[in-house]
N, C-alpha and C positions, 0 to 999 in steps of 0.2 A: 733458120729455114728448116722445115720438116721434110724428111725424106720419105715419100710415100711410095712403097714398092707394091705393085699389083699382085705379086706372088704371095698367097696367104701363108705359105710355109716359111717365108723369109723371116729371119729374126735380126733385129737391129742391135748389134754389139752385146749380145748376151754371152755369158761365160758358162762353160760346162764343167761339171764336177762329178767325180765318181767316188763313192764310198762303199766298200764291201759291207760294212755294218748297216748302212742305209739300204743297200740292195736287199739284204736279208730281211729287213723290215718290210720292204715292198713285196717280197715273195710271200710273206705270211699274212699281210694285211689286205685281204680281198673283200671283206665285208659283204659276202654273198654276191659279188659282182664279177664280171669277167675281168680277171687280173691280167694286166699287160705290163709286167715289171721290166721288160727288156726295151729300153727307150734309146733311140738312136737319133743323132744329129750329124750334119756335115760340119767339119771344122774349116778353118781358113785355107787348108791345103786340099780341100774337097775330099778328105778322107771321112769315112763313116766312123763315128765314135759312140760307144755306149756311155750313157750318163745316168746319174741318179738324181741330179738337180741342175736347174738352170737359174741363173741370177744375173741381174745387171751389176751386182757387186763383184768386183774383181778380186776380192780377198775373203771369200766365204769359208768359214771353218765351223760348220754345225756338227761335224763328226771328227774325232781325233785321227781318223785314218783317211781323210779326204784327199783326193788328188785333183789338182786343177788341170783341166784338159785344154784350156785356152778359149779363144773366141769361137763362137759358133755362128754359122751363117744361115743354116736352113734346117728345118725339121725333116727327118727321114721317115721314121715309123715308130710305133709302139706295138710290141708283139707278145704273144703268149710264150713263144719259144725263142731262144737266142738265134741271132743270125750267124752264119759262118763267115767271119770276116778275114779269114786267112787269105793272104795274097800269093 
């Protein structure tokens, strides 16, 4: 059975990852476009987390410094500047 969620920002069991090395590539790689390297999703605890990659793969290791952030539930935003996520 397929779960069809009407919310276009909903993601179905995607995992979030963060790599400082990958983030530095995102900062430099704008190809004359508006660069939005600060990418945020909600995790299962409804916290906003910054990610550099999303995958259905639960064990992604494209960069040697990658940190697995767990399951993501919904896209939040992609920004030019970082969000202030202090609580």
